[in-house]
C-alpha positions as CSV (number, residue, x, y, z in Angstrom):
1,X,149.1,63.1,-17.6
2,X,149.1,66.7,-18.9
3,X,151.4,67.7,-16.1
4,X,148.9,66.7,-13.4
5,X,149.4,64.5,-10.4
6,X,147.8,61.1,-10.5
7,X,144.8,62.1,-8.3
8,X,144.1,65.2,-10.4
9,X,144.5,63.3,-13.6
10,X,141.9,60.8,-12.4
11,X,139.5,63.6,-11.5
12,X,139.9,65.2,-14.9
13,X,139.4,61.8,-16.6
14,X,136.2,61.3,-14.5
15,X,134.8,64.7,-15.5
16,X,135.7,64.0,-19.2
17,X,134.0,60.6,-19.1
18,X,130.8,62.1,-17.5
19,X,130.8,64.9,-20.1
20,X,131.3,62.7,-23.1
21,X,128.7,60.1,-22.1
22,X,126.2,62.6,-20.7
23,X,123.5,61.7,-23.4
24,X,123.5,58.2,-21.9
25,X,124.0,59.0,-18.2
26,X,121.2,61.7,-18.2
27,X,118.6,59.5,-20.0
28,X,118.2,56.6,-17.6
29,X,114.5,56.1,-18.2
30,X,112.8,54.9,-21.5
31,X,110.8,57.4,-23.5
32,X,107.1,57.3,-22.7
33,X,107.6,55.9,-19.3
34,X,106.3,57.6,-16.1
35,X,109.8,58.3,-15.0
36,X,110.9,59.8,-18.4
37,X,110.0,63.2,-16.8
38,X,113.4,63.0,-14.9
39,X,115.5,62.5,-18.1
40,X,117.8,65.4,-18.7
41,X,119.7,64.3,-21.8
42,X,118.4,66.8,-24.2
43,X,120.8,69.4,-25.8
44,X,119.5,72.6,-24.3
45,X,119.8,71.3,-20.7
46,X,123.1,69.6,-21.2
47,X,124.6,72.8,-22.7
48,X,123.4,74.6,-19.6
49,X,125.1,72.0,-17.3
50,X,128.5,72.6,-18.8
51,X,128.2,76.4,-19.4
52,X,127.1,77.1,-15.9
53,X,129.8,74.7,-14.8
54,X,132.4,76.9,-16.4
55,X,130.8,79.9,-14.7
56,X,130.9,78.2,-11.3
57,X,134.5,77.0,-11.8
58,X,135.6,80.5,-12.4
59,X,133.8,81.9,-9.5
60,X,135.3,79.3,-7.3
61,X,138.8,80.5,-8.1
62,X,137.9,83.8,-6.5
63,X,135.6,82.8,-3.7
64,X,136.9,79.3,-2.9
65,X,140.6,80.2,-2.9
66,X,140.6,83.8,-1.6
67,X,137.4,84.0,0.4
68,X,136.3,87.1,-1.4
69,X,132.5,86.8,-2.0
70,X,131.4,88.7,-5.1
71,X,127.7,89.3,-5.7
72,X,128.3,90.9,-9.1
73,X,129.7,88.1,-11.3
74,X,126.5,88.1,-13.5
75,X,127.8,91.4,-14.8
76,X,130.7,89.7,-16.5
77,X,128.4,87.0,-17.8
78,X,126.2,89.7,-19.4
79,X,129.1,91.8,-20.8
80,X,130.6,88.7,-22.4
81,X,127.3,87.8,-23.9
82,X,126.8,91.3,-25.4
83,X,130.4,91.2,-26.8
84,X,129.7,87.8,-28.4
85,X,126.4,88.8,-30.0
86,X,127.9,91.9,-31.5
87,X,130.8,89.9,-32.9
88,X,128.3,87.6,-34.6
89,X,126.2,90.5,-35.9
90,X,129.1,92.5,-37.3
91,X,132.1,90.2,-38.0
92,X,131.2,86.5,-38.4
93,X,128.8,83.9,-37.2
94,X,131.7,81.7,-36.4
95,X,131.7,81.2,-32.7
96,X,135.5,81.3,-32.1
97,X,135.9,85.1,-32.6
98,X,132.8,85.7,-30.6
99,X,134.0,83.6,-27.6
100,X,137.5,85.1,-27.7
101,X,136.0,88.7,-27.7
102,X,133.7,87.8,-24.9
103,X,136.6,86.6,-22.7
104,X,138.7,89.7,-23.5
105,X,135.9,92.2,-22.9
106,X,134.7,90.5,-19.7
107,X,138.3,90.4,-18.5
108,X,138.8,94.1,-19.1
109,X,135.6,95.0,-17.4
110,X,136.6,92.7,-14.4
111,X,139.9,94.5,-14.2
112,X,138.1,97.9,-13.8
113,X,135.5,96.5,-11.3
114,X,138.1,94.6,-9.4
115,X,140.6,97.5,-9.1
116,X,137.9,99.6,-7.4
117,X,136.1,96.9,-5.4
118,X,139.2,95.3,-4.0
119,X,140.1,98.5,-2.1
120,X,137.6,97.1,0.4
121,X,137.2,93.6,1.8
122,X,134.5,91.5,3.5
123,X,130.9,92.7,3.2
124,X,132.0,96.1,1.8
125,X,133.6,94.3,-1.2
126,X,130.5,92.2,-1.7
127,X,128.2,95.3,-1.7
128,X,130.5,97.1,-4.2
129,X,130.4,94.2,-6.6
130,X,126.6,94.0,-6.2
131,X,126.4,97.7,-6.9
132,X,128.5,97.4,-10.1
133,X,126.3,94.5,-11.3
134,X,123.1,96.4,-10.7
135,X,124.5,99.5,-12.4
136,X,125.4,97.3,-15.4
137,X,121.9,95.8,-15.5
138,X,120.3,99.3,-15.3
139,X,122.5,100.6,-18.1
140,X,121.8,97.5,-20.3
141,X,118.0,97.7,-19.5
142,X,117.4,101.4,-20.3
143,X,120.3,103.7,-20.9
144,X,122.4,101.8,-23.5
145,X,119.5,100.5,-25.5
146,X,121.1,101.2,-28.9
147,X,123.9,98.8,-27.8
148,X,122.0,96.3,-25.7
149,X,118.5,96.3,-27.1
150,X,117.1,97.3,-23.8
151,X,114.3,95.1,-22.3
152,X,113.9,93.0,-25.5
153,X,117.6,92.3,-25.8
154,X,119.6,91.4,-28.9
155,X,119.4,88.6,-31.4
156,X,120.5,87.7,-34.9
157,X,118.1,89.1,-37.5
158,X,117.7,88.8,-41.2
159,X,119.2,92.2,-42.0
160,X,122.5,91.5,-40.1
161,X,125.3,91.2,-42.6
162,X,128.5,90.0,-40.8
163,X,131.6,91.3,-42.6
164,X,133.4,87.9,-43.1
165,X,130.4,85.8,-43.9
166,X,128.9,85.1,-47.4
167,X,125.7,86.9,-48.2
168,X,122.6,85.1,-47.3
169,X,119.4,84.9,-49.3
170,X,116.7,87.5,-48.6
171,X,114.9,86.8,-45.3
172,X,117.4,84.1,-44.3
173,X,118.8,84.4,-40.7
174,X,122.5,83.5,-40.0
175,X,123.2,80.7,-37.6
176,X,126.0,80.3,-35.1
177,X,128.5,77.8,-36.5
178,X,132.0,76.4,-36.2
179,X,133.6,76.7,-39.7
180,X,130.2,75.9,-41.3
181,X,129.0,73.3,-38.8
182,X,125.9,74.7,-37.1
183,X,125.6,74.4,-33.3
184,X,122.1,72.9,-33.7
185,X,123.3,69.9,-35.6
186,X,122.3,66.7,-33.8
187,X,122.2,63.0,-34.3
188,X,119.6,60.7,-32.7
189,X,120.3,57.2,-31.6
190,X,117.4,54.9,-30.9
191,X,118.0,51.9,-28.7
192,X,114.9,50.0,-27.6
193,X,112.7,52.5,-25.7
194,X,115.6,54.9,-25.3
195,X,116.4,57.9,-27.5
196,X,119.8,59.6,-27.2
197,X,120.6,62.9,-28.8
198,X,124.2,63.9,-29.7
199,X,124.4,67.6,-30.3
200,X,127.4,69.4,-31.8
201,X,126.9,72.5,-29.7
202,X,126.9,70.5,-26.5
203,X,130.1,68.7,-27.3
204,X,131.9,71.9,-28.2
205,X,130.8,73.5,-24.9
206,X,131.8,70.3,-23.0
207,X,135.3,70.4,-24.6
208,X,135.6,74.1,-23.5
209,X,134.5,73.2,-20.0
210,X,137.1,70.4,-19.8
211,X,139.8,73.0,-20.8
212,X,138.5,75.4,-18.2
213,X,138.5,72.6,-15.6
214,X,142.0,71.6,-16.5
215,X,143.2,75.2,-16.1
216,X,141.4,75.5,-12.7
217,X,143.4,72.4,-11.6
218,X,146.6,73.9,-12.7
219,X,145.8,77.2,-10.8
220,X,144.8,75.3,-7.7
221,X,148.1,73.4,-7.6
222,X,150.4,76.2,-8.6
223,X,152.4,78.6,-6.4
224,X,149.8,81.3,-7.5
225,X,147.1,79.1,-6.0
226,X,149.0,78.8,-2.8
227,X,149.3,82.6,-2.6
228,X,145.5,82.8,-3.1
229,X,145.0,80.4,-0.2
230,X,147.4,82.6,1.9
231,X,145.1,85.6,1.1
232,X,142.2,83.6,2.5
233,X,144.1,82.3,5.5
234,X,145.8,85.4,6.9
235,X,146.5,88.6,4.9
236,X,148.3,90.2,7.9
237,X,151.0,87.5,7.9
238,X,151.5,88.1,4.1
239,X,152.0,91.8,4.8
240,X,154.6,90.9,7.5
241,X,156.4,88.7,5.0
242,X,156.6,91.6,2.6
243,X,153.9,90.3,0.2
244,X,151.0,92.4,-0.9
245,X,147.8,90.4,-1.3
246,X,146.2,92.9,-3.7
247,X,147.9,91.9,-6.9
248,X,146.9,88.3,-6.3
249,X,143.3,89.0,-5.4
250,X,143.0,91.3,-8.5
251,X,144.5,88.6,-10.7
252,X,142.0,86.0,-9.3
253,X,139.1,88.5,-9.8
254,X,140.1,89.1,-13.4
255,X,140.5,85.3,-14.1
256,X,137.2,84.7,-12.5
257,X,135.6,87.4,-14.7
258,X,137.1,85.9,-17.8
259,X,135.6,82.6,-17.0
260,X,132.2,84.3,-16.7
261,X,132.8,86.0,-20.0
262,X,133.6,82.6,-21.5
263,X,130.3,81.2,-20.2
264,X,128.5,84.2,-21.6
265,X,130.1,83.8,-25.0
266,X,129.1,80.1,-25.1
267,X,125.6,80.9,-24.1
268,X,125.3,83.2,-27.2
269,X,127.0,80.5,-29.3
270,X,124.4,78.0,-28.4
271,X,121.4,80.4,-28.5
272,X,122.0,83.6,-30.4
273,X,120.1,86.0,-28.2
274,X,120.9,87.9,-25.1
275,X,119.0,90.2,-22.7
276,X,119.8,92.3,-19.6
277,X,118.2,89.7,-17.2
278,X,121.5,87.8,-17.3
279,X,123.1,90.7,-15.3
280,X,120.4,90.9,-12.6
281,X,121.4,90.4,-9.0
282,X,119.5,87.1,-8.7
283,X,121.7,85.6,-11.4
284,X,124.8,86.5,-9.3
285,X,123.1,84.9,-6.2
286,X,122.5,81.8,-8.2
287,X,126.3,81.5,-9.0
288,X,127.1,81.8,-5.3
289,X,124.6,79.1,-4.4
290,X,126.0,76.8,-7.1
291,X,129.5,77.0,-5.6
292,X,128.5,76.7,-1.9
293,X,126.1,73.8,-2.7
294,X,128.7,71.9,-4.6
295,X,131.6,72.7,-2.2
296,X,133.5,76.0,-2.2
297,X,137.3,75.5,-2.5
298,X,137.0,72.1,-4.1
299,X,137.6,71.3,-7.8
300,X,134.6,69.1,-8.6
301,X,132.1,70.9,-6.3
302,X,131.2,73.9,-8.5
303,X,130.5,71.6,-11.5
304,X,128.2,69.4,-9.2
305,X,126.5,72.5,-7.8
306,X,125.8,74.0,-11.2
307,X,124.4,70.7,-12.5
308,X,122.3,70.2,-9.4
309,X,120.6,73.6,-9.6
310,X,120.1,73.6,-13.4
311,X,118.5,70.1,-13.1
312,X,116.1,71.3,-10.5
313,X,115.3,74.5,-12.5
314,X,114.5,72.6,-15.7
315,X,113.2,69.2,-14.5
316,X,111.5,69.6,-11.2
317,X,109.9,72.9,-12.2
318,X,108.1,71.2,-15.1
319,X,106.2,68.7,-13.0
320,X,102.6,69.8,-12.7
321,X,99.4,68.5,-11.1
322,X,98.5,66.3,-14.1
323,X,101.8,64.5,-13.8
324,X,101.4,64.1,-10.1
325,X,97.9,62.6,-10.5
326,X,99.3,60.1,-13.1
327,X,102.0,59.1,-10.6
328,X,99.6,58.6,-7.6
329,X,96.6,57.2,-9.6
330,X,96.9,53.9,-7.9
331,X,95.8,55.5,-4.6
332,X,92.1,55.9,-3.6
333,X,90.6,59.2,-5.0
334,X,90.5,61.0,-1.7
335,X,94.0,59.9,-0.7
336,X,95.3,60.7,-4.2
337,X,94.1,64.3,-4.0
338,X,95.5,64.7,-0.5
339,X,99.0,63.4,-1.5
340,X,99.0,65.6,-4.7
341,X,98.0,68.7,-2.6
342,X,100.8,68.0,-0.1
343,X,103.5,67.5,-2.8
344,X,102.5,70.1,-5.3
345,X,103.8,73.2,-3.4
346,X,107.3,71.7,-3.6
347,X,107.4,71.2,-7.4
348,X,106.4,73.2,-10.5
349,X,106.4,76.9,-9.7
350,X,107.4,76.0,-6.1
351,X,110.7,74.3,-7.0
352,X,112.5,77.2,-5.3
353,X,111.1,76.1,-2.0
354,X,112.5,72.6,-2.4
355,X,115.9,74.0,-3.5
356,X,115.9,76.4,-0.6
357,X,115.2,73.5,1.9
358,X,118.0,71.4,0.3
359,X,120.4,74.3,0.3
360,X,119.6,75.0,4.0
361,X,120.2,71.3,4.9
362,X,123.5,71.2,3.0
363,X,124.8,74.4,4.7
364,X,123.8,73.0,8.2
365,X,124.9,69.4,7.9
366,X,127.4,69.5,5.0
367,X,129.3,72.8,5.2
368,X,131.7,71.4,2.5
369,X,128.8,70.9,0.1
370,X,127.9,67.9,-2.0
371,X,131.6,67.0,-2.3
372,X,131.8,66.6,1.5
373,X,128.7,64.4,1.4
374,X,130.3,62.2,-1.2
375,X,133.5,62.0,0.9
376,X,131.6,61.0,4.0
377,X,129.8,58.2,2.1
378,X,133.1,57.0,0.6
379,X,134.7,57.1,4.0
380,X,131.8,55.1,5.5
381,X,132.2,52.3,3.0
382,X,136.0,52.4,3.4
383,X,135.6,52.0,7.2
384,X,133.3,49.1,6.8
385,X,135.7,47.4,4.4
386,X,138.6,47.9,6.8
387,X,136.5,46.5,9.7
388,X,135.6,43.4,7.6
389,X,139.2,42.9,6.8
390,X,140.2,43.2,10.4
391,X,137.8,40.4,11.6
392,X,139.5,37.1,12.5
393,X,138.8,34.2,10.2
394,X,136.2,32.1,12.0
395,X,137.2,28.9,10.1
396,X,140.8,29.2,11.2
397,X,141.7,26.3,13.6
398,X,142.7,27.1,17.1
399,X,146.3,26.4,18.0
């Protein structure tokens, strides 16, 4: 299917199924129930799942295949976002030109940064990319304020008059759209105590993510992907064979930067505003954690890692003391207060502590990330099944 091997085709089909039925899968609990707090099937969060999935997939092409650890990929996310917002402000509110421009500009910037940074390897490469990202953040925050909006950022305003769009009524603000269909368009489906939301913006982002995932599979299985693995394995042997690793690593860096630009363009398409905080070093660190947590060098790992972190950021961080007291109300008063006091540091504003502990456990016990954990569980069930099949039939008569 689509030129893929059977195993890869099944993986693509699995991701497509999860993406298409996400409104159902992410809303397992009825509205109004105590556990509804853990539902994640609302448009804004689902969009973040797939957009950051694209970002992590692209970063994995560089880090997972070549082993080059970049701490500056948030710069390409921010550059792509600024390109997209200016496309909407000046040309059209249609998201397609904005996304295309975001990919092109981010790719060009990645070419410049990669050409300079890849003159070094290891920790020196990582520090160079971090320096470029922080310089980009500083420029966006203070120096280039006429272009970036500085601290307050940029957003679509009533006085913006895109060249290709029809004139709006006075005071009306243009909205991101796909040939007239606004990204905020949603349809609600009520089934018993459940409410499912189907959002146009999410499904557009999900389709783009599936295309990005398919392209990543083709890269992983291509001769180009094999050369990237050779870069990670032993560059000295490549040199002995007459092959220079630099063109391959630069190509991987640019492709990865274009993925980041695509994610930045989609962010603006879903929420027409952008600020310099997207380029800060902590955003780059979050991308690294996503890939390592999910499983660097695997196809599905970056998507899982991105979804895992964004779930924690948006769901666990919203749990407060009031919600905890409602959960443990069945306990005696003194014990209830004690349990809430013990749990509260790990949720709400302290969600980073829980994430840090889980990340530490994954790195120690599952170096291959969540994918390795899934493989171990599957292998355990497979061994049990094989053992059961190998047992002699007790009812079989003796000869």
